[in-house]
Backbone as JSON Lines, residues from 0, in Angstrom:
{"i":0,"aa":"M","n":[-8.76,-4.43,-0.47],"ca":[-9.57,-3.57,-0.2],"c":[-9.79,-3.11,-1.62]}
{"i":1,"aa":"S","n":[-10.93,-2.48,-1.81],"ca":[-12.22,-1.93,-3.24],"c":[-11.18,-1.55,-4.08]}
{"i":2,"aa":"T","n":[-10.05,-0.98,-3.9],"ca":[-9.47,-0.36,-5.01],"c":[-8.47,-1.03,-5.79]}
{"i":3,"aa":"V","n":[-8.1,-2.39,-5.04],"ca":[-6.96,-3.14,-5.89],"c":[-7.16,-3.2,-7.21]}
{"i":4,"aa":"P","n":[-8.43,-3.86,-7.75],"ca":[-8.6,-4.0,-9.03],"c":[-8.44,-2.67,-10.31]}
{"i":5,"aa":"L","n":[-8.4,-1.61,-9.25],"ca":[-8.11,-0.55,-10.34],"c":[-6.91,0.0,-10.55]}
{"i":6,"aa":"N","n":[-6.05,-0.69,-9.83],"ca":[-4.72,-0.34,-9.84],"c":[-3.54,-1.79,-10.27]}
{"i":7,"aa":"L","n":[-4.22,-2.85,-10.74],"ca":[-3.53,-4.01,-10.95],"c":[-3.91,-4.52,-12.7]}
{"i":8,"aa":"R","n":[-2.93,-4.32,-13.47],"ca":[-2.98,-4.67,-14.68],"c":[-3.69,-5.88,-14.8]}
{"i":9,"aa":"S","n":[-2.92,-6.89,-14.27],"ca":[-4.0,-8.12,-14.51],"c":[-5.47,-8.29,-14.37]}
{"i":10,"aa":"H","n":[-6.28,-7.28,-13.32],"ca":[-7.57,-7.34,-13.49],"c":[-8.14,-6.31,-14.45]}
{"i":11,"aa":"G","n":[-7.11,-5.67,-15.57],"ca":[-7.76,-4.47,-16.16],"c":[-7.77,-3.24,-15.8]}
{"i":12,"aa":"G","n":[-7.03,-2.83,-14.64],"ca":[-6.9,-1.63,-13.98],"c":[-5.61,-0.78,-14.54]}
{"i":13,"aa":"R","n":[-6.06,0.42,-14.84],"ca":[-5.38,1.36,-15.45],"c":[-5.05,2.55,-14.38]}
{"i":14,"aa":"G","n":[-4.84,1.92,-12.97],"ca":[-4.13,3.01,-12.29],"c":[-5.36,3.91,-11.63]}
{"i":15,"aa":"D","n":[-5.51,4.43,-10.84],"ca":[-6.52,5.38,-10.19],"c":[-5.96,5.63,-8.5]}
{"i":16,"aa":"P","n":[-4.9,6.41,-8.52],"ca":[-4.11,7.27,-7.4],"c":[-5.11,7.93,-6.31]}
{"i":17,"aa":"K","n":[-6.19,8.83,-7.55],"ca":[-6.8,9.88,-6.78],"c":[-7.99,9.18,-5.8]}
{"i":18,"aa":"R","n":[-8.5,8.13,-6.05],"ca":[-9.76,7.39,-5.68],"c":[-8.98,6.61,-4.6]}
{"i":19,"aa":"T","n":[-7.76,5.88,-4.77],"ca":[-6.98,4.82,-3.76],"c":[-6.82,5.29,-2.83]}
{"i":20,"aa":"L","n":[-5.99,6.69,-3.01],"ca":[-5.49,7.3,-1.69],"c":[-6.8,8.02,-0.88]}
{"i":21,"aa":"A","n":[-7.73,8.51,-1.51],"ca":[-8.91,9.01,-0.89],"c":[-9.37,7.85,0.2]}
{"i":22,"aa":"V","n":[-9.54,6.82,-0.55],"ca":[-10.34,5.59,0.5],"c":[-9.06,5.26,1.64]}
{"i":23,"aa":"C","n":[-8.13,5.11,1.36],"ca":[-7.13,4.88,2.52],"c":[-6.78,5.96,3.29]}
{"i":24,"aa":"D","n":[-6.99,7.31,3.24],"ca":[-7.67,8.44,4.01],"c":[-8.52,8.26,4.94]}
{"i":25,"aa":"L","n":[-9.72,7.2,4.56],"ca":[-10.74,7.14,5.2],"c":[-10.69,6.11,6.61]}
{"i":26,"aa":"L","n":[-9.22,5.22,5.96],"ca":[-9.03,4.24,7.1],"c":[-7.96,4.28,7.68]}
{"i":27,"aa":"L","n":[-7.39,5.56,7.44],"ca":[-5.86,5.93,8.02],"c":[-5.77,5.43,9.33]}
{"i":28,"aa":"R","n":[-6.52,5.88,10.29],"ca":[-6.56,5.3,11.92],"c":[-6.94,4.37,12.31]}
{"i":29,"aa":"D","n":[-7.46,3.42,11.19],"ca":[-8.09,1.99,11.84],"c":[-7.03,1.27,11.95]}
{"i":30,"aa":"R","n":[-7.4,0.58,13.17],"ca":[-6.38,-0.4,13.48],"c":[-6.81,-2.12,13.63]}
{"i":31,"aa":"D","n":[-8.14,-1.83,13.11],"ca":[-8.1,-3.65,12.9],"c":[-7.41,-4.38,12.05]}
{"i":32,"aa":"P","n":[-6.96,-5.4,12.4],"ca":[-6.19,-6.08,11.74],"c":[-6.2,-5.9,10.43]}
{"i":33,"aa":"M","n":[-7.32,-6.35,9.87],"ca":[-8.03,-6.75,8.38],"c":[-7.88,-5.66,7.65]}
{"i":34,"aa":"I","n":[-8.3,-4.53,8.29],"ca":[-8.35,-3.18,7.59],"c":[-6.69,-2.55,7.38]}
{"i":35,"aa":"V","n":[-5.7,-2.79,8.46],"ca":[-4.33,-2.51,8.14],"c":[-3.77,-3.47,7.18]}
{"i":36,"aa":"K","n":[-4.23,-4.38,7.11],"ca":[-3.85,-5.66,6.01],"c":[-4.05,-5.01,4.88]}
{"i":37,"aa":"A","n":[-5.53,-4.78,4.45],"ca":[-6.0,-4.17,3.22],"c":[-5.51,-2.75,2.89]}
{"i":38,"aa":"L","n":[-5.35,-1.77,3.68],"ca":[-4.66,-0.55,3.42],"c":[-3.18,-1.11,2.84]}
{"i":39,"aa":"S","n":[-2.4,-1.75,3.76],"ca":[-1.14,-2.29,3.07],"c":[-1.1,-2.89,1.62]}
{"i":40,"aa":"W","n":[-2.12,-3.67,1.46],"ca":[-2.12,-3.78,0.24],"c":[-2.63,-2.84,-0.94]}
{"i":41,"aa":"A","n":[-3.57,-2.29,-1.01],"ca":[-3.92,-1.25,-1.53],"c":[-3.02,-0.27,-1.78]}
{"i":42,"aa":"L","n":[-1.86,-0.12,-1.13],"ca":[-0.83,0.66,-1.03],"c":[0.31,0.25,-1.81]}
{"i":43,"aa":"R","n":[0.4,-0.85,-1.48],"ca":[1.37,-1.81,-2.1],"c":[1.23,-2.12,-3.77]}
{"i":44,"aa":"V","n":[0.06,-2.05,-3.69],"ca":[-0.41,-2.76,-5.47],"c":[-0.05,-1.21,-6.18]}
{"i":45,"aa":"L","n":[-0.37,0.17,-5.86],"ca":[-0.55,1.39,-6.2],"c":[0.68,1.59,-6.55]}
{"i":46,"aa":"S","n":[1.85,1.36,-5.1],"ca":[3.29,1.67,-5.36],"c":[4.22,0.96,-6.73]}
{"i":47,"aa":"T","n":[3.64,-0.16,-7.62],"ca":[4.1,-0.27,-8.65],"c":[3.72,0.4,-9.81]}
{"i":48,"aa":"R","n":[2.55,1.37,-9.79],"ca":[2.42,2.1,-10.87],"c":[2.59,3.45,-10.4]}
{"i":49,"aa":"E","n":[2.27,4.22,-9.44],"ca":[2.55,5.59,-8.64],"c":[3.66,5.4,-7.31]}
{"i":50,"aa":"P","n":[4.78,4.91,-7.51],"ca":[5.76,5.05,-6.48],"c":[5.61,6.4,-5.73]}
{"i":51,"aa":"E","n":[6.15,7.29,-6.67],"ca":[6.53,8.71,-5.89],"c":[5.35,9.1,-5.52]}
{"i":52,"aa":"R","n":[4.27,8.66,-5.78],"ca":[2.8,9.31,-5.13],"c":[2.62,8.2,-3.82]}
{"i":53,"aa":"V","n":[2.96,7.27,-3.83],"ca":[2.96,6.29,-2.77],"c":[3.95,6.84,-1.3]}
{"i":54,"aa":"R","n":[5.05,7.1,-2.04],"ca":[6.13,7.65,-0.97],"c":[5.89,8.86,-0.83]}
{"i":55,"aa":"G","n":[5.14,10.09,-1.1],"ca":[4.69,11.03,-0.51],"c":[3.24,10.71,0.6]}
{"i":56,"aa":"Y","n":[2.76,10.06,0.12],"ca":[1.63,9.2,0.7],"c":[2.19,9.15,2.61]}
{"i":57,"aa":"L","n":[3.22,7.93,2.03],"ca":[3.92,7.69,3.28],"c":[4.39,8.71,4.38]}
{"i":58,"aa":"E","n":[5.1,9.33,3.76],"ca":[6.1,10.66,4.35],"c":[4.93,11.44,5.1]}
{"i":59,"aa":"T","n":[3.72,11.68,4.69],"ca":[3.05,12.99,4.82],"c":[1.88,12.53,6.02]}
{"i":60,"aa":"R","n":[1.83,11.01,5.98],"ca":[1.07,10.39,6.93],"c":[1.48,9.42,8.25]}
{"i":61,"aa":"R","n":[3.02,9.46,8.03],"ca":[3.75,8.27,8.72],"c":[3.23,8.42,9.92]}
{"i":62,"aa":"T","n":[3.23,9.32,10.55],"ca":[2.63,9.25,11.85],"c":[1.12,8.7,12.38]}
{"i":63,"aa":"R","n":[0.42,8.77,11.32],"ca":[-0.74,8.15,11.44],"c":[-1.15,6.81,10.87]}
{"i":64,"aa":"L","n":[-0.12,6.22,10.06],"ca":[-0.83,4.94,9.54],"c":[0.08,3.91,10.57]}
{"i":65,"aa":"A","n":[-0.21,2.77,10.27],"ca":[0.3,1.48,11.45],"c":[1.32,1.12,10.85]}
{"i":66,"aa":"A","n":[2.32,0.7,11.87],"ca":[3.84,0.51,11.18],"c":[3.68,-0.63,10.58]}
{"i":67,"aa":"L","n":[2.65,-1.55,10.37],"ca":[2.94,-2.54,9.39],"c":[2.81,-2.28,8.04]}
{"i":68,"aa":"V","n":[1.49,-1.46,7.79],"ca":[1.36,-0.88,6.62],"c":[2.85,0.16,6.26]}
{"i":69,"aa":"L","n":[3.84,0.83,7.18],"ca":[4.7,1.63,6.73],"c":[5.9,0.63,6.28]}
{"i":70,"aa":"R","n":[6.2,-0.2,7.08],"ca":[6.96,-1.19,6.99],"c":[7.02,-2.35,5.63]}
{"i":71,"aa":"E","n":[5.58,-2.62,5.35],"ca":[5.31,-3.44,3.87],"c":[5.72,-2.65,2.78]}
{"i":72,"aa":"V","n":[5.09,-1.45,3.02],"ca":[4.75,-0.55,1.84],"c":[6.1,-0.15,1.5]}
{"i":73,"aa":"R","n":[7.16,-0.08,2.33],"ca":[8.5,0.59,1.95],"c":[9.19,-0.51,1.48]}
{"i":74,"aa":"N","n":[9.19,-1.65,2.03],"ca":[9.71,-3.13,1.61],"c":[9.56,-2.85,0.03]}
{"i":75,"aa":"K","n":[8.04,-3.07,-0.54],"ca":[7.61,-3.05,-1.67],"c":[8.53,-2.0,-2.45]}
{"i":76,"aa":"L","n":[8.08,-0.63,-1.85],"ca":[9.05,0.35,-2.91],"c":[10.36,0.09,-2.77]}
{"i":77,"aa":"E","n":[11.26,-0.31,-1.98],"ca":[12.91,-0.62,-2.02],"c":[13.01,-1.91,-2.66]}
{"i":78,"aa":"T","n":[12.62,-2.86,-2.53],"ca":[13.02,-4.53,-2.95],"c":[12.01,-4.64,-4.04]}
{"i":79,"aa":"G","n":[10.89,-4.43,-3.87],"ca":[9.88,-4.96,-4.74],"c":[9.37,-5.93,-4.05]}
{"i":80,"aa":"L","n":[9.55,-6.6,-2.86],"ca":[9.13,-7.39,-2.25],"c":[8.2,-6.82,-1.16]}
{"i":81,"aa":"K","n":[7.25,-7.7,-0.39],"ca":[6.28,-7.03,0.84],"c":[7.59,-7.51,2.19]}
{"i":82,"aa":"N","n":[7.62,-8.59,2.05],"ca":[8.7,-9.03,3.19],"c":[9.96,-9.41,2.62]}
{"i":83,"aa":"P","n":[11.08,-8.96,2.23],"ca":[12.28,-9.31,1.58],"c":[12.86,-10.42,2.48]}
{"i":84,"aa":"G","n":[13.47,-10.22,3.48],"ca":[13.6,-11.14,4.63],"c":[13.53,-12.72,4.53]}
{"i":85,"aa":"K","n":[11.9,-12.62,4.57],"ca":[11.37,-14.15,4.28],"c":[11.63,-14.85,2.88]}
{"i":86,"aa":"R","n":[12.33,-14.57,1.9],"ca":[12.28,-15.08,0.71],"c":[13.66,-16.24,0.72]}
{"i":87,"aa":"G","n":[14.41,-16.02,1.17],"ca":[15.66,-17.0,1.64],"c":[15.49,-17.74,2.95]}
{"i":88,"aa":"A","n":[14.52,-17.59,3.73],"ca":[14.23,-18.22,4.94],"c":[13.38,-19.32,4.99]}
{"i":89,"aa":"R","n":[13.92,-20.51,5.29],"ca":[13.21,-22.01,5.21],"c":[13.44,-22.84,6.36]}
């Protein structure tokens, strides 16, 4: 998603929750698999800088967000990993 570099330190981003969440709102109900993945990615990256804001965003929009987005972003907030169960599986 176009907002990821705004929030990634490794790409020189300083964090831009206002624009990131505004773009996420535009795509909130879109269920195209690539859009859902992009939305999850953008929120996970933002969660490293603004965890409370992302938690609030998830809470207020939980009925409209795709289940994948909720699961992956909550996992990131709680464990630091997108898919914590897959780490030890081989």
